[in-house]
C-alpha atoms as one frame of an Amber mdcrd trajectory, in Angstrom:
protein
 -76.102-115.665   9.156 -75.157-119.312   9.748 -71.890-118.045  11.187 -73.858
-116.771  14.179 -75.882-119.954  14.790 -73.478-121.018  17.595 -74.172-117.657
  19.244 -77.939-118.221  19.060 -77.424-121.704  20.499 -75.646-120.276  23.537
 -78.298-117.558  23.774 -80.894-120.314  24.072 -79.015-121.779  27.041 -78.804
-118.334  28.655 -82.517-117.749  28.191 -83.299-121.147  29.707 -81.137-120.292
  32.694 -82.692-116.824  32.987 -86.198-118.294  33.044 -85.368-120.089  36.295
 -84.980-116.701  37.956 -88.688-116.032  37.369 -89.511-118.874  39.720 -88.353
-116.758  42.677 -91.060-114.067  42.327 -93.404-116.981  41.666 -92.565-118.317
  45.140 -92.948-114.841  46.651 -96.345-114.483  44.968 -97.437-117.888  46.299
 -96.377-117.049  49.867 -97.931-113.574  49.762-101.066-114.807  47.941-101.088
-111.696  45.761-102.898-113.382  42.886 -99.999-113.064  40.438 -98.549-116.566
  40.626 -99.934-117.370  37.163 -98.061-114.377  35.698 -94.672-115.522  36.920
 -95.331-119.211  36.281 -96.474-118.810  32.687 -93.753-116.234  31.933 -91.079
-118.547  33.301 -92.450-121.425  31.247 -92.579-119.357  28.060 -88.995-118.169
  28.506 -87.807-121.693  29.311 -89.494-123.220  26.265 -88.198-120.442  23.985
 -84.648-120.945  25.210 -84.869-124.735  25.071 -86.201-124.710  21.502 -83.445
-122.356  20.412 -80.819-124.529  22.088 -82.199-127.815  20.756 -82.774-126.510
  17.254 -79.179-125.329  16.911 -77.463-128.028  18.999 -75.397-129.163  16.000
 -73.765-125.735  15.680 -71.161-126.159  18.385 -67.813-124.474  17.826 -65.279
-122.233  19.527 -66.607-118.690  19.752 -64.492-115.914  18.317 -64.220-112.343
  19.715 -66.872-111.063  17.306 -69.209-113.825  18.481 -68.674-112.761  22.085
 -69.536-109.151  21.251 -72.636-110.219  19.333 -73.821-112.526  22.118 -73.325
-109.972  24.890 -75.121-107.276  22.903 -77.978-109.603  21.977 -78.301-110.772
  25.583 -78.661-107.272  27.006 -81.277-106.431  24.369 -83.317-109.658  24.407
 -83.400-110.621  28.092 -85.074-107.342  29.114 -87.849-108.223  26.669 -88.573
-111.477  28.516 -88.156-109.668  31.857 -90.621-106.946  30.848 -93.445-109.277
  29.787 -94.386-110.510  33.301 -93.865-107.000  34.670 -96.300-105.514  32.162
 -98.758-108.381  32.666 -98.628-108.177  36.486 -99.180-104.413  36.526-102.122
-104.814  34.162-103.633-107.449  36.464-103.569-105.102  39.462-105.183-102.272
  37.506-102.064-100.191  36.855-101.354-100.903  33.178 -98.209 -99.557  31.518
 -97.204 -99.725  27.884 -94.373-101.846  26.500 -92.036 -98.839  26.308 -92.193
 -98.286  30.056 -92.086-101.997  30.902 -89.006-102.537  28.721 -87.344 -99.442
  30.224 -87.963-100.772  33.744 -86.481-104.161  32.828 -83.437-102.621  31.142
 -82.966-100.314  34.113 -82.942-103.320  36.409 -80.631-105.573  34.417 -78.167
-102.773  33.638 -78.258-101.767  37.349 -79.259 -98.226  36.409 -81.980 -97.917
  39.013 -84.125 -95.437  37.084 -87.847 -96.060  37.192 -91.041 -94.992  35.468
 -93.258 -96.349  38.256 -94.905 -94.527  41.161 -96.671 -95.697  44.342 -94.084
 -98.428  44.801 -95.214 -99.059  48.383 -98.597-100.194  47.058 -97.211-102.702
  44.547 -97.489-106.449  45.270 -94.294-107.737  46.827 -93.545-110.097  43.931
 -93.330-107.141  41.501 -90.898-105.196  43.682 -88.931-108.394  44.260 -88.580
-108.949  40.511 -87.499-105.342  39.880 -84.742-105.498  42.486 -83.702-109.084
  41.726 -83.027-108.096  38.108 -80.382-105.698  39.414 -78.662-108.413  41.412
 -78.502-110.633  38.342 -77.109-107.826  36.216 -74.636-106.606  38.847 -71.870
-109.063  38.146 -73.244-109.910  34.730 -75.571-112.689  33.655 -72.991-114.015
  31.220 -70.275-114.212  33.880 -72.680-116.164  36.067 -73.500-118.443  33.146
 -69.811-119.096  32.451 -69.393-119.909  36.135 -72.144-122.489  36.529 -73.113
-123.767  33.080 -70.650-126.353  31.724 -72.479-125.984  28.417 -70.748-122.605
  28.048 -67.288-123.936  28.811 -66.453-123.872  25.113 -65.660-120.305  24.113
 -66.188-119.062  27.645 -63.123-116.834  27.495 -64.659-114.760  24.707 -67.873
-114.270  26.675 -65.922-113.383  29.799 -63.796-110.768  28.026 -66.804-109.289
  26.261 -68.803-108.988  29.492 -66.153-107.832  32.009 -65.757-104.060  32.028
 -62.548-102.097  31.624 -59.732-101.688  29.117 -57.455-104.418  30.521 -59.215
-107.772  30.169 -56.528-110.329  29.360 -55.105-110.925  32.844 -56.390-114.177
  34.316 -56.957-114.755  38.018 -56.940-118.519  37.494 -55.831-120.684  34.538
 -59.462-121.492  33.723 -61.990-118.798  32.930 -64.801-120.813  34.503 -62.946
-120.935  37.816 -62.346-117.177  37.647 -66.044-116.525  37.022 -66.950-118.821
  39.930 -64.535-116.966  42.173 -65.937-113.545  41.283 -69.509-114.698  41.787
 -68.474-116.316  45.068 -67.196-112.954  46.335 -70.334-111.220  45.027 -72.557
-113.755  46.806 -70.587-113.412  50.050 -71.032-109.638  49.993 -74.727-110.170
  49.280 -75.226-112.399  52.322 -73.274-110.019  54.564 -75.250-107.004  53.316
 -78.591-108.764  53.817 -77.726-109.759  57.376 -76.441-106.264  58.197 -79.633
-104.619  56.928 -81.803-107.134  58.745 -80.014-106.804  62.072 -80.060-102.980
  61.758 -83.845-102.840  61.535 -85.142-103.643  58.055 -87.737-106.360  57.598
 -86.405-109.537  56.015 -87.895-108.747  52.595 -86.785-105.115  52.677 -83.301
-106.274  53.641 -83.278-108.776  50.785 -84.537-106.348  48.134 -82.244-103.511
  49.224 -79.335-105.932  49.372 -80.073-106.743  45.728 -79.866-103.059  44.816
 -76.891-102.194  47.056 -74.275-104.797  46.139 -75.232-104.432  42.464 -74.988
-100.622  42.717 -78.458-100.536  41.177 -80.429 -98.405  43.605 -84.003 -99.457
  42.834 -86.091 -99.426  45.995 -89.410-100.937  47.002 -90.444 -97.585  48.483
 -91.267 -94.258  46.843 -89.176 -92.468  49.463 -86.170 -94.691  48.646 -83.821
 -94.900  51.640 -85.630 -92.038  53.387 -88.381 -94.568  54.166 -86.182 -96.021
  56.930 -84.859 -92.731  58.373 -81.922 -94.544  59.955 -78.357 -93.328  60.142
 -77.191 -96.875  60.887 -78.781 -98.249  57.723 -77.277 -95.406  55.697 -73.846
 -96.170  57.167 -74.188 -99.857  56.280 -75.259 -98.884  52.776 -72.219 -96.617
  52.348 -69.855 -99.418  53.429 -71.250-101.898  50.922 -71.529 -99.331  48.124
 -67.836 -98.489  48.638 -66.950-102.180  48.626 -68.978-102.879  45.462 -67.370
 -99.899  43.691 -63.949-101.569  43.820 -62.593-104.331  41.615 -63.959-107.678
  42.787 -60.790-109.328  41.480 -58.861-107.693  44.338 -61.062-109.464  46.874
 -60.585-112.716  44.985 -56.796-112.341  45.011 -56.759-111.345  48.683 -58.783
-114.440  49.538 -56.455-116.718  47.592 -53.311-115.173  49.097 -54.945-114.725
  52.505 -53.506-111.248  52.704 -54.976-107.736  52.520 -51.651-106.043  51.739
 -52.385-105.756  48.026 -55.551-103.681  48.464 -54.139-100.229  49.060 -51.256
-100.888  46.672 -53.707-101.020  43.785 -53.735 -97.518  42.252 -57.263 -97.829
  40.889 -58.715 -98.849  44.227 -56.955 -95.980  45.999 -58.244 -93.494  43.440
 -61.783 -94.912  43.635 -61.986 -94.666  47.428 -60.401 -91.197  47.424 -62.864
 -89.973  44.772 -65.922 -91.330  46.601 -64.964 -90.360  50.148 -63.205 -87.152
  49.092 -66.192 -86.109  46.981 -68.461 -86.793  49.938 -66.355 -84.618  52.209
 -66.396 -81.800  49.652 -70.193 -81.949  49.362 -70.482 -82.089  53.163 -68.287
 -78.998  53.465 -70.464 -77.166  50.925 -73.655 -78.048  52.820 -72.152 -76.884
  56.114 -70.628 -73.695  54.717 -73.928 -72.722  53.062 -75.824 -73.320  56.298
 -78.022 -76.081  54.857 -77.327 -78.443  57.773 -75.248 -78.566  60.930 -71.795
 -80.260  60.848 -72.938 -83.803  61.668 -76.003 -83.670  59.420 -73.881 -82.251
  56.605 -71.484 -85.177  56.966 -74.324 -87.697  57.046 -76.182 -86.339  54.019
 -73.052 -85.389  52.064 -71.265 -88.735  52.393 -74.358 -90.881  51.841 -75.633
 -89.088  48.754 -72.237 -88.591  47.145 -71.262 -92.233  47.558 -74.731 -93.279
  46.411 -74.804 -91.194  43.224 -71.077 -91.364  42.402 -71.043 -95.152  42.768
 -73.981 -95.233  40.284 -76.355 -96.623  42.937 -78.762 -93.710  43.184 -80.348
 -94.018  46.636 -81.651 -90.782  48.153 -82.959 -89.670  51.531 -83.754 -86.104
  50.499 -84.245 -84.044  47.353 -80.631 -82.969  46.856 -81.633 -80.778  43.906
 -82.619 -78.221  46.549 -78.976 -78.024  47.648 -76.510 -75.559  46.078 -76.187
 -76.553  42.400 -72.498 -77.414  42.832 -73.315 -80.468  44.977 -75.679 -82.428
  42.665 -73.597 -81.489  39.623 -70.400 -82.798  41.265 -72.160 -85.992  42.329
 -73.485 -86.636  38.819 -70.099 -86.008  37.183 -68.377 -88.301  39.695 -70.746
 -91.086  38.649 -68.825 -91.313  35.396 -65.435 -92.006  36.954 -65.724 -93.143
  40.582 -66.056 -96.909  40.109 -63.373 -99.447  39.288 -63.159-101.819  36.348
 -64.309-105.243  37.492 -66.834-103.700  39.879 -70.611-103.635  39.699 -70.564
-100.009  38.519 -70.653 -98.498  35.064 -69.321 -95.302  33.527 -65.833 -94.519
  32.276 -64.126 -96.474  35.106 -61.320 -95.100  37.219 -58.604 -97.108  35.474
 -59.294 -95.297  32.213 -59.085 -91.947  33.963 -55.708 -92.878  35.483 -54.358
 -94.014  32.124 -55.628 -90.868  30.453 -54.037 -88.638  33.114 -50.698 -90.437
  32.852 -50.775 -90.252  29.069 -51.470 -86.521  29.310 -48.516 -86.045  31.681
 -46.296 -88.013  29.298 -47.258 -85.774  26.400 -46.519 -82.679  28.496 -43.079
 -84.072  29.306 -42.442 -84.737  25.632 -43.124 -81.103  24.835 -40.126 -80.176
  26.960 -38.019 -83.306  26.408 -38.934 -84.715  22.961 -36.472 -87.633  23.229
 -37.412 -88.725  26.721 -38.477 -92.362  27.110 -41.317 -92.353  29.613 -43.662
 -95.349  29.449 -47.124 -95.083  30.949 -47.254 -97.214  34.068 -50.077 -98.242
  36.343 -48.746 -99.581  39.610 -45.835-101.800  38.618 -47.257-102.550  35.182
 -46.347-100.836  31.918 -49.508-100.011  29.992 -49.367-101.207  26.400 -49.920
 -98.562  23.721 -52.871-100.559  22.396 -54.611-100.106  25.730 -53.884 -96.363
  25.644 -55.334 -96.096  22.135 -58.379 -98.067  23.302 -58.896 -95.638  26.198
 -58.594 -92.639  23.872 -61.110 -94.185  21.471 -63.496 -94.941  24.322 -63.302
 -91.389  25.670 -63.990 -89.960  22.205 -67.023 -92.208  21.699 -68.217 -91.514
  25.256 -68.124 -87.749  24.755 -69.667 -87.814  21.279 -72.450 -90.158  22.415
 -73.414 -87.938  25.345 -73.474 -84.847  23.130 -75.422 -86.557  20.324 -78.080
 -88.134  22.568 -78.420 -84.964  24.657 -78.992 -82.901  21.518 -81.525 -85.481
  20.322 -83.489 -85.059  23.564 -83.245 -81.267  23.341 -84.645 -81.575  19.811
 -87.758 -83.130  21.380 -88.236 -79.931  23.426 -86.796 -81.338  26.660 -84.958
 -78.683  28.639 -81.125 -78.891  28.326 -80.421 -79.684  31.998 -82.888 -82.560
  32.092 -81.725 -83.806  28.667 -78.025 -83.760  29.536 -78.479 -85.328  32.963
 -80.852 -88.005  31.600 -78.232 -89.122  29.089 -75.351 -88.979  31.578 -77.368
 -90.806  34.242 -78.412 -93.457  31.695 -74.993 -94.056  30.133 -73.341 -94.161
  33.560 -76.223 -96.370  34.792 -76.718 -93.998  37.726 -80.497 -93.594  37.872
 -81.694 -90.166  39.015 -80.495 -87.079  37.164 -81.154 -83.362  37.394 -84.090
 -81.179  36.417 -87.344 -83.064  35.861 -85.830 -86.501  36.629 -84.273 -85.758
  40.010 -84.527 -87.983  43.106 -88.056 -86.792  43.896 -89.300 -87.534  40.371
 -89.060 -90.396  37.856 -88.480 -91.087  34.159 -92.194 -91.576  33.592 -92.493
 -87.820  33.050 -90.670 -88.232  29.722 -92.353 -89.007  26.414 -92.120 -92.508
  24.961 -89.486 -91.437  22.442 -87.395 -89.821  25.174 -87.721 -92.985  27.243
 -86.445 -95.063  24.301 -83.432 -92.754  23.936 -82.619 -93.274  27.617 -83.166
 -97.029  27.245 -80.688 -97.120  24.360 -78.232 -95.079  26.448 -78.491 -97.563
  29.335 -77.688-100.520  27.092 -74.826 -98.560  25.531 -73.424 -97.764  28.958
 -73.723-101.334  30.229 -71.909-102.607  27.138 -69.307 -99.830  27.415 -70.372
 -98.219  24.135 -67.880 -99.777  21.748 -69.346-103.304  21.800 -72.809-102.272
  20.662 -71.565 -99.606  18.269 -69.222-102.166  16.675 -72.296-104.124  15.571
 -73.295-101.185  13.385 -70.051-101.164  11.395 -69.757-103.065   8.052 -66.450
-104.637   9.125 -68.182-106.530  11.947 -70.366-108.476   9.532 -67.490-109.432
   7.239 -65.828-112.757   7.994
């Protein structure tokens, strides 16, 4: 166990940093005079003291972190921080006479930090502003990753930062550096993320949202989270302009933030469309939206312009794993919501705020499949798998194959577990897919007009586990359960 003391030391620093985020809803509560300032203040203090004691008590255990330490820290972070995030949420709701149990509070916190956007709460419009602020702010923190932010701004994490960065950043190809120093890379990515955030907030505000609505929906747009402060989600605003702005920023956040970083450094946009993953991501999102729009028009659900508006907005929203809705799309032809949910697994890029399989894995898998088909006809042909101008190493291909196997088995296993609890198959399957892909709404009983609060506590815990698995890209958390991980 002593081998992991350096990990717990860094976890203490992360918790101390995380506690500072609770001061923001504390300020909101003070300004709004909603009577909850003591909840946020005491919760922030408790988290700060807990983190500081952990850091101070293990300050002597300072060493370079190894890959296994990075995996352990990332997994522990995404399990422990939601606990501290759920305590003030549960306390605040109890104070206003709407008590929820720990299962639901922890689910809500995990949903926020993993940018899933699923909720167990109702009557969101009646909640104190500080509670809705905290729910949406958690998504913004989780969007680019708390650990990446910590590596960027905490010199204390400079030692071993590369292991944390690789463990946190999504995708199969993690060794390419944008700058010689990992800390500078993390700063650059968070700089781009913050710039998008400011631009999105201003766009929402100018287009008609109130300042606080613009801020909270910016949190959930650039993070691809999708939690809203209104029960009607984006339908509350009934604005085509706001929906268009949302689509633009959801598309931008679905692409690899490293591309924006490189374009800024080189002061050139020429590399954007040359990136095969970005092209495939945009084509999947926009193309999927056009297909859904065509289905809505051909079935006579809406006229041509309305079909385009609803089809593009909802497809980009669900497929990018955001999850906003302006109508109950489960009333559409079944093809449309099913296509949107399946796209949520593949239509975001590695290095973006989205979750799921990631488009780069799909491209590698397709190219590997084509290579195997060629080998059937020409067994001696030498045909390396390439992505753009880069030859993909066989280790990366094997990693993608392993990920896809685990992804498929996990969805089947967790879906069957939910079916075993007497949940209908459509709701069970979509709940697992929506949770692992961190999408939010699913099909059946947990569609856009419903919520996850209709599930039993056990079913909620299964979905909570699936969200953490999806945020950690499955293999990291599952690796902790293997005997080899705990052997030095």
